[in-house]
C-alpha positions in Angstrom: -2.4 25.4 -13.0 -0.9 28.7 -12.4 -2.8 31.3 -10.4 -1.9 35.0 -9.9 -0.5 36.4 -6.5 -1.2 39.8 -5.3 -0.4 41.4 -2.3 -2.7 43.0 0.2 -1.4 45.0 3.4 2.1 43.4 2.7 0.9 39.8 2.8 0.8 37.4 -0.5 -2.7 36.0 -1.6 -3.7 33.6 -4.3 -6.2 34.9 -6.6 -8.2 31.8 -7.5 -11.6 31.1 -9.3 -14.5 31.2 -6.7 -15.5 27.6 -8.0 -11.8 26.2 -7.3 -11.7 28.2 -3.8 -15.4 26.6 -2.8 -13.9 23.2 -3.8 -11.0 23.4 -1.7 -12.9 24.6 1.5 -15.5 21.9 0.8 -12.6 19.3 0.7 -10.8 20.6 4.0 -13.0 21.8 6.0 -12.1 20.1 9.3 -8.4 21.5 8.9 -7.6 24.8 10.6 -6.4 27.9 8.8 -2.8 27.5 9.3 -2.6 24.1 7.8 -4.6 25.4 4.7 -2.2 28.1 4.4 0.6 25.3 4.6 -1.0 23.5 1.9 -1.3 26.7 -0.4 2.4 27.5 0.0 3.3 24.1 -1.7 6.7 24.1 0.4 5.6 20.5 1.6 3.9 17.5 0.4 0.3 17.9 1.4 0.5 14.4 2.6 3.2 15.0 4.9 1.5 18.4 6.0 -2.0 16.7 6.7 0.1 13.6 8.4 1.7 15.8 10.9 -1.4 17.6 11.7 -3.2 14.7 12.7 0.2 13.5 14.9 0.7 10.6 12.4 4.2 9.3 11.9 5.2 7.7 8.4 4.8 4.3 10.1 1.3 5.0 11.3 -0.2 6.5 8.2 1.6 3.6 6.1 -0.1 0.9 8.4 -3.3 2.7 8.2 -3.2 3.1 4.5 -2.3 -0.4 4.1 1.0 0.8 2.2 4.6 0.1 2.8 6.5 3.1 4.6 9.2 3.2 2.1 6.5 3.7 -0.5 4.5 6.6 1.5 7.8 7.8 1.7 8.4 8.0 -2.0 5.1 9.5 -2.2 5.4 12.2 0.2 9.2 13.1 -1.2 7.8 13.1 -4.6 10.1 10.5 -5.9 6.9 8.5 -7.1 3.6 9.6 -7.8 1.4 7.1 -6.3 -1.2 5.1 -7.5 -4.7 6.3 -7.5 -5.5 3.5 -5.2 -2.6 4.3 -2.7 -3.6 7.9 -2.9 -7.3 7.0 -2.0 -6.0 4.8 1.0 -3.9 7.8 2.0 -6.6 10.2 1.8 -8.9 7.7 3.7 -6.8 7.2 6.3 -5.9 10.9 6.7 -9.9 11.7 6.7 -9.5 14.3 3.8 -10.8 13.9 0.1 -8.5 12.7 -2.5 -8.6 16.2 -4.0 -6.9 17.6 -0.8 -3.7 15.5 -1.6 -3.5 16.5 -5.2 
């Protein structure tokens, strides 16, 4: 899905429908604004951003999600999409909704 970008006071902003904004906020209500901004920029994988915010290594997250670290690495780098089961497990380990990761 593509969003429009507008500039206000020299800063870029995404223009998204209110219902999508509301669901994003609800799904990420415990994440600070700087993390939400990193997620919205899309420069790094959401899993990596949230994992680092939570202070977890890949090994920590893989263990908590009960998946292998190499598999987690492939998901984070985009080499693999990750199964729904794995993504749900990762979301649970990171204490975020599945929507926050995709």
